[in-house]
mmJSON file of the N, C-alpha and C atoms, coordinates in Angstrom:
{"data_MODEL":{"atom_site":{
"group_PDB":["ATOM","ATOM","ATOM","ATOM","ATOM","ATOM","ATOM","ATOM","ATOM","ATOM","ATOM","ATOM","ATOM","ATOM","ATOM","ATOM","ATOM","ATOM","ATOM","ATOM","ATOM","ATOM","ATOM","ATOM","ATOM","ATOM","ATOM","ATOM","ATOM","ATOM","ATOM","ATOM","ATOM","ATOM","ATOM","ATOM","ATOM","ATOM","ATOM","ATOM","ATOM","ATOM","ATOM","ATOM","ATOM","ATOM","ATOM","ATOM","ATOM","ATOM","ATOM","ATOM","ATOM","ATOM","ATOM","ATOM","ATOM","ATOM","ATOM","ATOM","ATOM","ATOM","ATOM","ATOM","ATOM","ATOM","ATOM","ATOM","ATOM","ATOM","ATOM","ATOM","ATOM","ATOM","ATOM","ATOM","ATOM","ATOM","ATOM","ATOM","ATOM","ATOM","ATOM","ATOM","ATOM","ATOM","ATOM","ATOM","ATOM","ATOM","ATOM","ATOM","ATOM","ATOM","ATOM","ATOM","ATOM","ATOM","ATOM","ATOM","ATOM","ATOM","ATOM","ATOM","ATOM","ATOM","ATOM","ATOM","ATOM","ATOM","ATOM","ATOM","ATOM","ATOM","ATOM","ATOM","ATOM","ATOM","ATOM","ATOM","ATOM","ATOM","ATOM","ATOM","ATOM","ATOM","ATOM","ATOM","ATOM","ATOM","ATOM","ATOM","ATOM","ATOM","ATOM","ATOM","ATOM","ATOM","ATOM","ATOM","ATOM","ATOM","ATOM","ATOM","ATOM","ATOM","ATOM","ATOM","ATOM","ATOM","ATOM","ATOM","ATOM","ATOM","ATOM","ATOM","ATOM","ATOM","ATOM","ATOM","ATOM","ATOM","ATOM","ATOM","ATOM","ATOM","ATOM","ATOM","ATOM","ATOM","ATOM","ATOM","ATOM","ATOM","ATOM","ATOM","ATOM","ATOM","ATOM","ATOM","ATOM","ATOM","ATOM","ATOM","ATOM","ATOM","ATOM","ATOM","ATOM","ATOM","ATOM","ATOM","ATOM","ATOM","ATOM","ATOM","ATOM","ATOM","ATOM","ATOM","ATOM","ATOM","ATOM","ATOM","ATOM","ATOM","ATOM"],
"id":[1,2,3,4,5,6,7,8,9,10,11,12,13,14,15,16,17,18,19,20,21,22,23,24,25,26,27,28,29,30,31,32,33,34,35,36,37,38,39,40,41,42,43,44,45,46,47,48,49,50,51,52,53,54,55,56,57,58,59,60,61,62,63,64,65,66,67,68,69,70,71,72,73,74,75,76,77,78,79,80,81,82,83,84,85,86,87,88,89,90,91,92,93,94,95,96,97,98,99,100,101,102,103,104,105,106,107,108,109,110,111,112,113,114,115,116,117,118,119,120,121,122,123,124,125,126,127,128,129,130,131,132,133,134,135,136,137,138,139,140,141,142,143,144,145,146,147,148,149,150,151,152,153,154,155,156,157,158,159,160,161,162,163,164,165,166,167,168,169,170,171,172,173,174,175,176,177,178,179,180,181,182,183,184,185,186,187,188,189,190,191,192,193,194,195,196,197,198,199,200,201,202,203,204,205,206,207],
"type_symbol":["N","C","C","N","C","C","N","C","C","N","C","C","N","C","C","N","C","C","N","C","C","N","C","C","N","C","C","N","C","C","N","C","C","N","C","C","N","C","C","N","C","C","N","C","C","N","C","C","N","C","C","N","C","C","N","C","C","N","C","C","N","C","C","N","C","C","N","C","C","N","C","C","N","C","C","N","C","C","N","C","C","N","C","C","N","C","C","N","C","C","N","C","C","N","C","C","N","C","C","N","C","C","N","C","C","N","C","C","N","C","C","N","C","C","N","C","C","N","C","C","N","C","C","N","C","C","N","C","C","N","C","C","N","C","C","N","C","C","N","C","C","N","C","C","N","C","C","N","C","C","N","C","C","N","C","C","N","C","C","N","C","C","N","C","C","N","C","C","N","C","C","N","C","C","N","C","C","N","C","C","N","C","C","N","C","C","N","C","C","N","C","C","N","C","C","N","C","C","N","C","C","N","C","C","N","C","C"],
"label_atom_id":["N","CA","C","N","CA","C","N","CA","C","N","CA","C","N","CA","C","N","CA","C","N","CA","C","N","CA","C","N","CA","C","N","CA","C","N","CA","C","N","CA","C","N","CA","C","N","CA","C","N","CA","C","N","CA","C","N","CA","C","N","CA","C","N","CA","C","N","CA","C","N","CA","C","N","CA","C","N","CA","C","N","CA","C","N","CA","C","N","CA","C","N","CA","C","N","CA","C","N","CA","C","N","CA","C","N","CA","C","N","CA","C","N","CA","C","N","CA","C","N","CA","C","N","CA","C","N","CA","C","N","CA","C","N","CA","C","N","CA","C","N","CA","C","N","CA","C","N","CA","C","N","CA","C","N","CA","C","N","CA","C","N","CA","C","N","CA","C","N","CA","C","N","CA","C","N","CA","C","N","CA","C","N","CA","C","N","CA","C","N","CA","C","N","CA","C","N","CA","C","N","CA","C","N","CA","C","N","CA","C","N","CA","C","N","CA","C","N","CA","C","N","CA","C","N","CA","C","N","CA","C","N","CA","C","N","CA","C","N","CA","C"],
"label_alt_id":[null,null,null,null,null,null,null,null,null,null,null,null,null,null,null,null,null,null,null,null,null,null,null,null,null,null,null,null,null,null,null,null,null,null,null,null,null,null,null,null,null,null,null,null,null,null,null,null,null,null,null,null,null,null,null,null,null,null,null,null,null,null,null,null,null,null,null,null,null,null,null,null,null,null,null,null,null,null,null,null,null,null,null,null,null,null,null,null,null,null,null,null,null,null,null,null,null,null,null,null,null,null,null,null,null,null,null,null,null,null,null,null,null,null,null,null,null,null,null,null,null,null,null,null,null,null,null,null,null,null,null,null,null,null,null,null,null,null,null,null,null,null,null,null,null,null,null,null,null,null,null,null,null,null,null,null,null,null,null,null,null,null,null,null,null,null,null,null,null,null,null,null,null,null,null,null,null,null,null,null,null,null,null,null,null,null,null,null,null,null,null,null,null,null,null,null,null,null,null,null,null,null,null,null,null,null,null],
"label_comp_id":["MET","MET","MET","LEU","LEU","LEU","ALA","ALA","ALA","PHE","PHE","PHE","GLY","GLY","GLY","VAL","VAL","VAL","TRP","TRP","TRP","SER","SER","SER","TRP","TRP","TRP","PHE","PHE","PHE","ILE","ILE","ILE","TRP","TRP","TRP","ILE","ILE","ILE","THR","THR","THR","PHE","PHE","PHE","VAL","VAL","VAL","LYS","LYS","LYS","ASN","ASN","ASN","LEU","LEU","LEU","VAL","VAL","VAL","LYS","LYS","LYS","ASP","ASP","ASP","GLY","GLY","GLY","SER","SER","SER","GLY","GLY","GLY","LEU","LEU","LEU","ALA","ALA","ALA","PHE","PHE","PHE","ASP","ASP","ASP","ALA","ALA","ALA","ALA","ALA","ALA","GLY","GLY","GLY","ASP","ASP","ASP","PRO","PRO","PRO","THR","THR","THR","ALA","ALA","ALA","TYR","TYR","TYR","PHE","PHE","PHE","TRP","TRP","TRP","VAL","VAL","VAL","HIS","HIS","HIS","LEU","LEU","LEU","VAL","VAL","VAL","LEU","LEU","LEU","ALA","ALA","ALA","VAL","VAL","VAL","THR","THR","THR","SER","SER","SER","PHE","PHE","PHE","LEU","LEU","LEU","LEU","LEU","LEU","GLY","GLY","GLY","THR","THR","THR","ALA","ALA","ALA","ILE","ILE","ILE","GLY","GLY","GLY","VAL","VAL","VAL","ILE","ILE","ILE","GLY","GLY","GLY","PHE","PHE","PHE","ARG","ARG","ARG","GLY","GLY","GLY","VAL","VAL","VAL","ARG","ARG","ARG","ALA","ALA","ALA","LEU","LEU","LEU","ARG","ARG","ARG","ARG","ARG","ARG","ALA","ALA","ALA"],
"label_asym_id":["A","A","A","A","A","A","A","A","A","A","A","A","A","A","A","A","A","A","A","A","A","A","A","A","A","A","A","A","A","A","A","A","A","A","A","A","A","A","A","A","A","A","A","A","A","A","A","A","A","A","A","A","A","A","A","A","A","A","A","A","A","A","A","A","A","A","A","A","A","A","A","A","A","A","A","A","A","A","A","A","A","A","A","A","A","A","A","A","A","A","A","A","A","A","A","A","A","A","A","A","A","A","A","A","A","A","A","A","A","A","A","A","A","A","A","A","A","A","A","A","A","A","A","A","A","A","A","A","A","A","A","A","A","A","A","A","A","A","A","A","A","A","A","A","A","A","A","A","A","A","A","A","A","A","A","A","A","A","A","A","A","A","A","A","A","A","A","A","A","A","A","A","A","A","A","A","A","A","A","A","A","A","A","A","A","A","A","A","A","A","A","A","A","A","A","A","A","A","A","A","A","A","A","A","A","A","A"],
"label_entity_id":["1","1","1","1","1","1","1","1","1","1","1","1","1","1","1","1","1","1","1","1","1","1","1","1","1","1","1","1","1","1","1","1","1","1","1","1","1","1","1","1","1","1","1","1","1","1","1","1","1","1","1","1","1","1","1","1","1","1","1","1","1","1","1","1","1","1","1","1","1","1","1","1","1","1","1","1","1","1","1","1","1","1","1","1","1","1","1","1","1","1","1","1","1","1","1","1","1","1","1","1","1","1","1","1","1","1","1","1","1","1","1","1","1","1","1","1","1","1","1","1","1","1","1","1","1","1","1","1","1","1","1","1","1","1","1","1","1","1","1","1","1","1","1","1","1","1","1","1","1","1","1","1","1","1","1","1","1","1","1","1","1","1","1","1","1","1","1","1","1","1","1","1","1","1","1","1","1","1","1","1","1","1","1","1","1","1","1","1","1","1","1","1","1","1","1","1","1","1","1","1","1","1","1","1","1","1","1"],
"label_seq_id":[1,1,1,2,2,2,3,3,3,4,4,4,5,5,5,6,6,6,7,7,7,8,8,8,9,9,9,10,10,10,11,11,11,12,12,12,13,13,13,14,14,14,15,15,15,16,16,16,17,17,17,18,18,18,19,19,19,20,20,20,21,21,21,22,22,22,23,23,23,24,24,24,25,25,25,26,26,26,27,27,27,28,28,28,29,29,29,30,30,30,31,31,31,32,32,32,33,33,33,34,34,34,35,35,35,36,36,36,37,37,37,38,38,38,39,39,39,40,40,40,41,41,41,42,42,42,43,43,43,44,44,44,45,45,45,46,46,46,47,47,47,48,48,48,49,49,49,50,50,50,51,51,51,52,52,52,53,53,53,54,54,54,55,55,55,56,56,56,57,57,57,58,58,58,59,59,59,60,60,60,61,61,61,62,62,62,63,63,63,64,64,64,65,65,65,66,66,66,67,67,67,68,68,68,69,69,69],
"pdbx_PDB_ins_code":[null,null,null,null,null,null,null,null,null,null,null,null,null,null,null,null,null,null,null,null,null,null,null,null,null,null,null,null,null,null,null,null,null,null,null,null,null,null,null,null,null,null,null,null,null,null,null,null,null,null,null,null,null,null,null,null,null,null,null,null,null,null,null,null,null,null,null,null,null,null,null,null,null,null,null,null,null,null,null,null,null,null,null,null,null,null,null,null,null,null,null,null,null,null,null,null,null,null,null,null,null,null,null,null,null,null,null,null,null,null,null,null,null,null,null,null,null,null,null,null,null,null,null,null,null,null,null,null,null,null,null,null,null,null,null,null,null,null,null,null,null,null,null,null,null,null,null,null,null,null,null,null,null,null,null,null,null,null,null,null,null,null,null,null,null,null,null,null,null,null,null,null,null,null,null,null,null,null,null,null,null,null,null,null,null,null,null,null,null,null,null,null,null,null,null,null,null,null,null,null,null,null,null,null,null,null,null],
"Cartn_x":[0.813,0.01,0.832,1.914,2.789,3.394,3.825,4.455,3.43,2.168,1.124,0.927,0.992,0.884,2.011,3.217,4.378,4.247,3.864,3.635,2.599,1.555,0.44,0.942,1.733,2.253,3.095,3.959,4.812,4.008,3.117,2.364,1.399,0.583,-0.457,0.092,1.111,1.746,2.358,3.039,3.605,2.508,1.408,0.333,-0.292,-0.481,-1.071,-0.064,1.182,2.178,2.12,2.08,2.003,0.663,-0.419,-1.698,-1.705,-1.124,-1.021,-0.148,0.893,1.803,1.296,0.131,-0.36,-0.39,0.238,0.273,-0.497,-1.198,-1.852,-3.205,-3.695,-4.996,-6.138,-5.849,-6.895,-7.283,-6.319,-6.55,-6.927,-6.501,-6.78,-7.214,-8.129,-8.628,-7.693,-8.045,-7.131,-6.947,-7.933,-7.8,-7.033,-6.676,-5.927,-6.787,-8.057,-9.0,-9.059,-9.169,-9.308,-10.523,-10.421,-11.539,-12.102,-13.195,-13.823,-12.832,-11.987,-10.98,-10.095,-9.633,-8.787,-9.456,-10.684,-11.362,-11.675,-12.047,-12.337,-11.081,-9.993,-8.721,-8.097,-8.337,-7.831,-8.606,-9.916,-10.738,-10.319,-10.117,-9.656,-8.328,-7.398,-6.025,-6.096,-6.845,-6.879,-7.564,-8.653,-9.321,-8.367,-7.695,-6.735,-5.593,-5.112,-4.076,-4.498,-5.716,-6.249,-6.416,-7.025,-7.224,-5.875,-4.931,-3.578,-2.914,-3.125,-2.533,-3.141,-4.484,-5.166,-4.662,-4.487,-4.013,-2.579,-1.79,-0.408,-0.32,-1.213,-1.276,-1.646,-2.576,-2.923,-1.732,-1.018,0.165,1.235,1.421,2.458,2.125,0.822,0.437,0.643,0.408,0.593,2.077,2.946,4.411,4.845,4.374,4.691,4.196,2.97,2.446,3.252,3.707,4.531,5.87,6.411,7.74,7.596,6.427,6.241,6.04,5.496,5.14,6.336],
"Cartn_y":[-1.184,-0.008,1.242,1.248,2.42,2.703,1.635,1.799,2.395,1.982,2.49,4.0,4.41,5.824,6.641,6.129,6.832,6.864,5.752,5.654,6.658,6.773,7.673,9.133,9.489,10.88,11.099,10.205,10.347,10.402,9.442,9.34,10.483,10.84,11.813,13.229,13.551,14.869,15.073,14.033,14.072,14.176,13.47,13.544,14.956,15.581,16.899,17.898,17.798,18.663,18.541,17.336,17.099,17.594,17.433,17.902,19.442,20.134,21.608,22.035,21.283,21.601,21.111,20.496,19.849,20.846,20.417,21.24,20.64,19.57,18.871,19.491,20.394,20.958,20.289,19.228,18.508,19.209,19.638,20.223,21.704,22.387,23.84,24.151,25.064,25.419,26.422,26.966,27.936,29.193,29.571,30.816,30.579,29.335,28.995,28.647,28.514,28.208,26.672,26.185,24.763,24.157,22.971,22.268,21.286,20.623,19.598,18.463,18.121,17.099,17.412,18.696,19.119,18.912,19.404,19.344,17.917,17.065,15.642,14.99,15.174,14.514,15.095,16.403,16.988,16.383,16.266,15.667,14.245,13.506,12.101,12.018,12.861,12.881,13.266,14.333,14.736,13.665,13.101,12.037,10.827,10.414,9.289,9.685,10.895,11.345,11.288,11.799,11.809,10.366,9.526,8.113,7.436,7.642,7.087,7.537,8.797,9.355,8.738,8.517,7.888,6.45,5.735,4.382,4.348,5.307,5.425,5.695,6.553,6.815,5.555,4.802,3.536,2.57,2.516,1.685,2.115,3.432,4.012,3.632,3.801,3.46,1.948,1.136,-0.315,-0.668,-0.005,-0.206,0.225,1.367,1.814,0.848,0.323,-0.607,-1.908,-2.353,-3.56,-3.36,-2.215,-1.935,-1.822,-1.394,-1.277,-2.645,-3.565,-4.864,-5.759],
"Cartn_z":[-0.019,-0.011,-0.004,0.746,0.809,-0.577,-1.237,-2.553,-3.542,-3.427,-4.311,-4.055,-2.855,-2.512,-3.119,-3.035,-3.649,-5.165,-5.726,-7.187,-7.593,-6.861,-7.158,-7.216,-6.282,-6.226,-7.555,-7.845,-9.044,-10.337,-10.516,-11.764,-11.963,-10.968,-11.199,-11.226,-10.478,-10.58,-11.985,-12.479,-13.797,-14.867,-14.687,-15.643,-15.708,-14.585,-14.564,-15.185,-14.893,-15.54,-17.059,-17.532,-19.006,-19.571,-18.798,-19.289,-19.428,-18.487,-18.557,-19.734,-20.045,-21.171,-22.53,-22.563,-23.816,-24.947,-26.038,-27.254,-28.398,-28.157,-29.202,-29.589,-28.774,-29.005,-28.319,-27.625,-26.877,-25.583,-24.833,-23.51,-23.592,-24.589,-24.731,-26.153,-26.263,-27.621,-28.186,-29.338,-30.044,-29.274,-28.473,-27.681,-26.345,-26.11,-24.865,-23.659,-23.924,-22.824,-22.65,-21.419,-21.154,-21.808,-22.368,-22.969,-21.955,-22.344,-21.547,-21.317,-22.314,-22.132,-21.006,-20.903,-19.824,-18.465,-18.329,-17.005,-16.615,-17.524,-17.192,-16.72,-17.415,-17.081,-15.794,-15.563,-14.33,-13.116,-13.249,-12.189,-11.912,-13.002,-12.805,-12.114,-12.531,-11.949,-10.458,-10.155,-8.749,-7.856,-8.385,-7.635,-7.391,-8.401,-8.297,-7.356,-7.418,-6.542,-5.094,-4.81,-3.395,-2.923,-3.715,-3.303,-3.109,-3.994,-3.819,-2.583,-2.282,-1.055,0.185,0.187,1.295,1.462,0.366,0.419,0.957,0.513,0.974,2.475,2.974,4.445,5.194,4.702,5.374,5.356,4.216,4.173,5.096,5.208,6.118,7.566,7.93,9.275,9.58,8.546,8.7,8.932,8.152,8.348,9.722,10.197,11.563,12.619,12.389,13.39,13.454,12.26,12.271,12.972,12.837,13.444,15.004,15.456,16.907,17.573,16.804,17.351,17.533],
"occupancy":[1.0,1.0,1.0,1.0,1.0,1.0,1.0,1.0,1.0,1.0,1.0,1.0,1.0,1.0,1.0,1.0,1.0,1.0,1.0,1.0,1.0,1.0,1.0,1.0,1.0,1.0,1.0,1.0,1.0,1.0,1.0,1.0,1.0,1.0,1.0,1.0,1.0,1.0,1.0,1.0,1.0,1.0,1.0,1.0,1.0,1.0,1.0,1.0,1.0,1.0,1.0,1.0,1.0,1.0,1.0,1.0,1.0,1.0,1.0,1.0,1.0,1.0,1.0,1.0,1.0,1.0,1.0,1.0,1.0,1.0,1.0,1.0,1.0,1.0,1.0,1.0,1.0,1.0,1.0,1.0,1.0,1.0,1.0,1.0,1.0,1.0,1.0,1.0,1.0,1.0,1.0,1.0,1.0,1.0,1.0,1.0,1.0,1.0,1.0,1.0,1.0,1.0,1.0,1.0,1.0,1.0,1.0,1.0,1.0,1.0,1.0,1.0,1.0,1.0,1.0,1.0,1.0,1.0,1.0,1.0,1.0,1.0,1.0,1.0,1.0,1.0,1.0,1.0,1.0,1.0,1.0,1.0,1.0,1.0,1.0,1.0,1.0,1.0,1.0,1.0,1.0,1.0,1.0,1.0,1.0,1.0,1.0,1.0,1.0,1.0,1.0,1.0,1.0,1.0,1.0,1.0,1.0,1.0,1.0,1.0,1.0,1.0,1.0,1.0,1.0,1.0,1.0,1.0,1.0,1.0,1.0,1.0,1.0,1.0,1.0,1.0,1.0,1.0,1.0,1.0,1.0,1.0,1.0,1.0,1.0,1.0,1.0,1.0,1.0,1.0,1.0,1.0,1.0,1.0,1.0,1.0,1.0,1.0,1.0,1.0,1.0,1.0,1.0,1.0,1.0,1.0,1.0],
"B_iso_or_equiv":[0.0,0.0,0.0,0.0,0.0,0.0,0.0,0.0,0.0,0.0,0.0,0.0,0.0,0.0,0.0,0.0,0.0,0.0,0.0,0.0,0.0,0.0,0.0,0.0,0.0,0.0,0.0,0.0,0.0,0.0,0.0,0.0,0.0,0.0,0.0,0.0,0.0,0.0,0.0,0.0,0.0,0.0,0.0,0.0,0.0,0.0,0.0,0.0,0.0,0.0,0.0,0.0,0.0,0.0,0.0,0.0,0.0,0.0,0.0,0.0,0.0,0.0,0.0,0.0,0.0,0.0,0.0,0.0,0.0,0.0,0.0,0.0,0.0,0.0,0.0,0.0,0.0,0.0,0.0,0.0,0.0,0.0,0.0,0.0,0.0,0.0,0.0,0.0,0.0,0.0,0.0,0.0,0.0,0.0,0.0,0.0,0.0,0.0,0.0,0.0,0.0,0.0,0.0,0.0,0.0,0.0,0.0,0.0,0.0,0.0,0.0,0.0,0.0,0.0,0.0,0.0,0.0,0.0,0.0,0.0,0.0,0.0,0.0,0.0,0.0,0.0,0.0,0.0,0.0,0.0,0.0,0.0,0.0,0.0,0.0,0.0,0.0,0.0,0.0,0.0,0.0,0.0,0.0,0.0,0.0,0.0,0.0,0.0,0.0,0.0,0.0,0.0,0.0,0.0,0.0,0.0,0.0,0.0,0.0,0.0,0.0,0.0,0.0,0.0,0.0,0.0,0.0,0.0,0.0,0.0,0.0,0.0,0.0,0.0,0.0,0.0,0.0,0.0,0.0,0.0,0.0,0.0,0.0,0.0,0.0,0.0,0.0,0.0,0.0,0.0,0.0,0.0,0.0,0.0,0.0,0.0,0.0,0.0,0.0,0.0,0.0,0.0,0.0,0.0,0.0,0.0,0.0],
"pdbx_formal_charge":[null,null,null,null,null,null,null,null,null,null,null,null,null,null,null,null,null,null,null,null,null,null,null,null,null,null,null,null,null,null,null,null,null,null,null,null,null,null,null,null,null,null,null,null,null,null,null,null,null,null,null,null,null,null,null,null,null,null,null,null,null,null,null,null,null,null,null,null,null,null,null,null,null,null,null,null,null,null,null,null,null,null,null,null,null,null,null,null,null,null,null,null,null,null,null,null,null,null,null,null,null,null,null,null,null,null,null,null,null,null,null,null,null,null,null,null,null,null,null,null,null,null,null,null,null,null,null,null,null,null,null,null,null,null,null,null,null,null,null,null,null,null,null,null,null,null,null,null,null,null,null,null,null,null,null,null,null,null,null,null,null,null,null,null,null,null,null,null,null,null,null,null,null,null,null,null,null,null,null,null,null,null,null,null,null,null,null,null,null,null,null,null,null,null,null,null,null,null,null,null,null,null,null,null,null,null,null],
"auth_seq_id":[1,1,1,2,2,2,3,3,3,4,4,4,5,5,5,6,6,6,7,7,7,8,8,8,9,9,9,10,10,10,11,11,11,12,12,12,13,13,13,14,14,14,15,15,15,16,16,16,17,17,17,18,18,18,19,19,19,20,20,20,21,21,21,22,22,22,23,23,23,24,24,24,25,25,25,26,26,26,27,27,27,28,28,28,29,29,29,30,30,30,31,31,31,32,32,32,33,33,33,34,34,34,35,35,35,36,36,36,37,37,37,38,38,38,39,39,39,40,40,40,41,41,41,42,42,42,43,43,43,44,44,44,45,45,45,46,46,46,47,47,47,48,48,48,49,49,49,50,50,50,51,51,51,52,52,52,53,53,53,54,54,54,55,55,55,56,56,56,57,57,57,58,58,58,59,59,59,60,60,60,61,61,61,62,62,62,63,63,63,64,64,64,65,65,65,66,66,66,67,67,67,68,68,68,69,69,69],
"auth_comp_id":["MET","MET","MET","LEU","LEU","LEU","ALA","ALA","ALA","PHE","PHE","PHE","GLY","GLY","GLY","VAL","VAL","VAL","TRP","TRP","TRP","SER","SER","SER","TRP","TRP","TRP","PHE","PHE","PHE","ILE","ILE","ILE","TRP","TRP","TRP","ILE","ILE","ILE","THR","THR","THR","PHE","PHE","PHE","VAL","VAL","VAL","LYS","LYS","LYS","ASN","ASN","ASN","LEU","LEU","LEU","VAL","VAL","VAL","LYS","LYS","LYS","ASP","ASP","ASP","GLY","GLY","GLY","SER","SER","SER","GLY","GLY","GLY","LEU","LEU","LEU","ALA","ALA","ALA","PHE","PHE","PHE","ASP","ASP","ASP","ALA","ALA","ALA","ALA","ALA","ALA","GLY","GLY","GLY","ASP","ASP","ASP","PRO","PRO","PRO","THR","THR","THR","ALA","ALA","ALA","TYR","TYR","TYR","PHE","PHE","PHE","TRP","TRP","TRP","VAL","VAL","VAL","HIS","HIS","HIS","LEU","LEU","LEU","VAL","VAL","VAL","LEU","LEU","LEU","ALA","ALA","ALA","VAL","VAL","VAL","THR","THR","THR","SER","SER","SER","PHE","PHE","PHE","LEU","LEU","LEU","LEU","LEU","LEU","GLY","GLY","GLY","THR","THR","THR","ALA","ALA","ALA","ILE","ILE","ILE","GLY","GLY","GLY","VAL","VAL","VAL","ILE","ILE","ILE","GLY","GLY","GLY","PHE","PHE","PHE","ARG","ARG","ARG","GLY","GLY","GLY","VAL","VAL","VAL","ARG","ARG","ARG","ALA","ALA","ALA","LEU","LEU","LEU","ARG","ARG","ARG","ARG","ARG","ARG","ALA","ALA","ALA"],
"auth_asym_id":["A","A","A","A","A","A","A","A","A","A","A","A","A","A","A","A","A","A","A","A","A","A","A","A","A","A","A","A","A","A","A","A","A","A","A","A","A","A","A","A","A","A","A","A","A","A","A","A","A","A","A","A","A","A","A","A","A","A","A","A","A","A","A","A","A","A","A","A","A","A","A","A","A","A","A","A","A","A","A","A","A","A","A","A","A","A","A","A","A","A","A","A","A","A","A","A","A","A","A","A","A","A","A","A","A","A","A","A","A","A","A","A","A","A","A","A","A","A","A","A","A","A","A","A","A","A","A","A","A","A","A","A","A","A","A","A","A","A","A","A","A","A","A","A","A","A","A","A","A","A","A","A","A","A","A","A","A","A","A","A","A","A","A","A","A","A","A","A","A","A","A","A","A","A","A","A","A","A","A","A","A","A","A","A","A","A","A","A","A","A","A","A","A","A","A","A","A","A","A","A","A","A","A","A","A","A","A"],
"auth_atom_id":["N","CA","C","N","CA","C","N","CA","C","N","CA","C","N","CA","C","N","CA","C","N","CA","C","N","CA","C","N","CA","C","N","CA","C","N","CA","C","N","CA","C","N","CA","C","N","CA","C","N","CA","C","N","CA","C","N","CA","C","N","CA","C","N","CA","C","N","CA","C","N","CA","C","N","CA","C","N","CA","C","N","CA","C","N","CA","C","N","CA","C","N","CA","C","N","CA","C","N","CA","C","N","CA","C","N","CA","C","N","CA","C","N","CA","C","N","CA","C","N","CA","C","N","CA","C","N","CA","C","N","CA","C","N","CA","C","N","CA","C","N","CA","C","N","CA","C","N","CA","C","N","CA","C","N","CA","C","N","CA","C","N","CA","C","N","CA","C","N","CA","C","N","CA","C","N","CA","C","N","CA","C","N","CA","C","N","CA","C","N","CA","C","N","CA","C","N","CA","C","N","CA","C","N","CA","C","N","CA","C","N","CA","C","N","CA","C","N","CA","C","N","CA","C","N","CA","C","N","CA","C","N","CA","C","N","CA","C","N","CA","C"],
"pdbx_PDB_model_num":[1,1,1,1,1,1,1,1,1,1,1,1,1,1,1,1,1,1,1,1,1,1,1,1,1,1,1,1,1,1,1,1,1,1,1,1,1,1,1,1,1,1,1,1,1,1,1,1,1,1,1,1,1,1,1,1,1,1,1,1,1,1,1,1,1,1,1,1,1,1,1,1,1,1,1,1,1,1,1,1,1,1,1,1,1,1,1,1,1,1,1,1,1,1,1,1,1,1,1,1,1,1,1,1,1,1,1,1,1,1,1,1,1,1,1,1,1,1,1,1,1,1,1,1,1,1,1,1,1,1,1,1,1,1,1,1,1,1,1,1,1,1,1,1,1,1,1,1,1,1,1,1,1,1,1,1,1,1,1,1,1,1,1,1,1,1,1,1,1,1,1,1,1,1,1,1,1,1,1,1,1,1,1,1,1,1,1,1,1,1,1,1,1,1,1,1,1,1,1,1,1,1,1,1,1,1,1]
}}}
């Protein structure tokens, strides 16, 4: 679980950085305004990041509990 939390931080932060830098025209229209594609993928990334963080915290607490025992 702890590894998944760390992986989540790496993957989703990188994904959002790449989404913001998108030059293909999917994330931003010609005027530079965010498109529906941008908003949907941003919500998916943030949700996955938060869930991954929660899973990582559970894993971290589990590792600490094992070390105390």
